[in-house]
C-alpha positions in Angstrom: -11.3 11.9 -27.6 -13.2 13.5 -30.5 -16.6 12.4 -29.4 -19.5 14.9 -29.5 -21.7 14.5 -26.4 -24.5 16.4 -24.8 -23.9 17.3 -21.2 -25.8 19.4 -18.6 -25.2 23.1 -18.9 -23.6 23.5 -15.5 -21.2 20.6 -16.0 -20.0 22.0 -19.3 -19.8 25.6 -18.2 -18.3 25.0 -14.7 -16.0 22.0 -15.3 -15.4 20.9 -18.9 -14.8 24.2 -20.5 -12.6 25.9 -17.8 -10.5 22.7 -17.4 -10.0 22.7 -21.3 -11.4 19.1 -21.4 -13.9 20.0 -24.0 -14.9 22.6 -26.7 -18.3 23.8 -27.7 -19.5 22.0 -30.8 -19.4 24.9 -33.2 -18.4 24.7 -36.8 -15.1 26.6 -36.2 -14.2 24.3 -33.2 -15.0 21.2 -35.2 -12.6 22.3 -38.0 -9.9 23.3 -35.4 -10.2 19.9 -33.8 -9.8 18.1 -37.1 -6.5 19.9 -37.8 -5.2 19.2 -34.2 -6.4 15.6 -34.0 -3.3 14.0 -35.3 -1.1 16.0 -32.9 -3.3 15.2 -30.0 -3.2 11.5 -30.8 0.6 11.5 -31.2 0.9 13.3 -27.9 -1.4 10.8 -26.2 0.7 7.9 -27.6 3.9 9.5 -26.3 2.4 10.0 -22.8 1.2 6.4 -22.9 4.6 5.1 -23.9 6.3 7.0 -21.0 3.7 5.8 -18.6 4.3 2.2 -19.7 8.1 2.6 -19.1 7.6 3.9 -15.6 4.9 1.3 -15.0 7.3 -1.6 -15.8 9.7 -0.3 -13.1 6.9 0.5 -10.6 4.9 -2.7 -11.0 5.2 -4.9 -7.9 7.2 -2.4 -5.8 6.6 -2.3 -2.0 6.7 0.9 -0.1 6.8 1.2 3.7 4.5 3.8 5.3 5.0 4.4 9.1 2.0 5.4 11.1 1.0 5.5 14.8 -1.4 2.7 15.7 -2.9 1.0 18.7 -2.1 -2.4 20.1 -4.7 -4.1 17.9 -3.3 -2.5 14.7 -5.9 0.2 14.4 -4.4 3.4 13.0 -4.9 6.8 14.6 -6.4 8.2 11.5 -6.2 6.7 8.0 -3.9 6.5 5.0 -4.9 8.9 2.3 -4.0 9.0 -1.4 -1.7 11.9 -0.7 0.3 9.8 1.9 0.7 7.0 -0.7 1.8 9.4 -3.5 4.3 11.0 -1.1 5.9 7.7 -0.1 6.0 6.5 -3.8 7.6 9.9 -4.8 10.1 9.5 -2.0 10.9 6.1 -3.5 12.0 7.7 -6.8 8.8 7.7 -8.9 6.8 10.8 -9.6 3.1 10.1 -8.7 0.4 12.7 -7.9 -2.4 12.0 -5.4 -4.9 12.1 -8.2 -3.2 9.0 -9.7 -3.9 6.9 -6.5 -7.7 6.2 -6.4 -8.5 4.5 -3.1 -11.9 2.7 -3.1 -11.8 2.2 0.7 -9.8 3.8 3.4 -6.8 2.1 4.9 -7.3 2.1 8.7 -5.2 -0.8 10.0 -1.6 -1.9 9.7 -0.7 -4.5 7.2 0.2 -5.0 3.5 -2.3 -3.5 1.0 -2.2 -3.7 -2.8 -2.9 -0.3 -4.3 -3.6 0.5 -8.0 -1.7 3.5 -9.4 -3.2 5.0 -12.6 -0.2 6.4 -14.6 -2.3 7.0 -17.7 -5.9 6.2 -18.5 -4.7 3.0 -20.2 -1.8 2.2 -17.9 -2.5 0.9 -14.4 0.0 -0.8 -12.1 -0.3 -2.3 -8.6 2.1 -1.5 -5.8 2.1 -2.8 -2.2 1.9 -0.4 0.7 3.3 -1.8 3.9 1.6 0.2 6.7 3.5 -0.4 10.0 4.3 1.3 13.3 8.1 1.0 13.0 10.8 0.0 10.4 11.4 -3.3 12.3 7.7 -4.1 12.2 7.5 -3.2 8.4 10.4 -5.7 7.8 8.6 -8.4 9.8 5.4 -7.8 7.9 7.3 -8.0 4.6 8.6 -11.4 5.6 5.1 -12.5 6.2 5.0 -12.5 10.0 1.9 -11.6 11.9 2.9 -8.5 14.0 -0.5 -8.4 15.6 0.0 -11.8 17.4 -0.5 -11.5 21.1 3.2 -11.7 22.0 6.3 -12.8 20.1 8.8 -15.2 21.7 11.2 -12.3 22.4 8.5 -10.3 24.2 7.6 -13.5 26.2 11.2 -14.0 27.2 11.7 -10.3 28.2 8.4 -10.4 30.3 9.6 -13.6 32.1 13.0 -12.0 32.7 11.4 -8.9 34.2 9.2 -11.1 36.6 12.3 -13.1 37.7 14.2 -9.8 38.3 11.4 -8.4 40.4 11.4 -11.6 42.6 15.0 -10.9 43.6 14.2 -7.7 45.3 12.6 -7.2 48.6 9.2 -5.5 48.8 9.8 -1.8 48.0 13.6 -2.2 47.3 13.3 -2.5 43.5 14.1 0.2 41.0 11.8 3.3 41.3 9.3 3.9 38.6 9.1 7.4 37.1 7.2 9.7 39.4 7.7 7.7 42.6 9.4 9.4 45.5 11.9 7.7 47.8 10.8 7.6 51.4 13.1 9.3 53.9 
């Protein structure tokens, strides 16, 4: 803030000036800036203080994000900064999508540390738990590998199903959806 820099004409004309991020370096603008400098610095310190308060509460939080995924944990799509900001906002903190810079896309289920920029000088890390169901999110949070071939429960239910099928005669078992009974 307060630096005088030379930028390309298009960048200044199309971005910096319309966004009110810069002023032309005229004598009048320099004098105006010197009178406003103390107020701008005080405002910046106030914003930084508020961001630090929110950052202390937000640091280390974990948020569950439910998405559809294949058997191998590959998401049908990817998690965007908007998705992350929405889940953090639903958790009680106000965060915009521009405050969540993702350097690489999240395309699998799992636990991912994500940096949230609350202020240019205040950055906090939250954990995003991407899962297919609430139960799976809880298992991931405990540290279990949800992508293991089968859990003990799934093995037991598969064995029980095989044992039940052996009790029935050929064709006497329960009908699958779409099968017609023979008359």
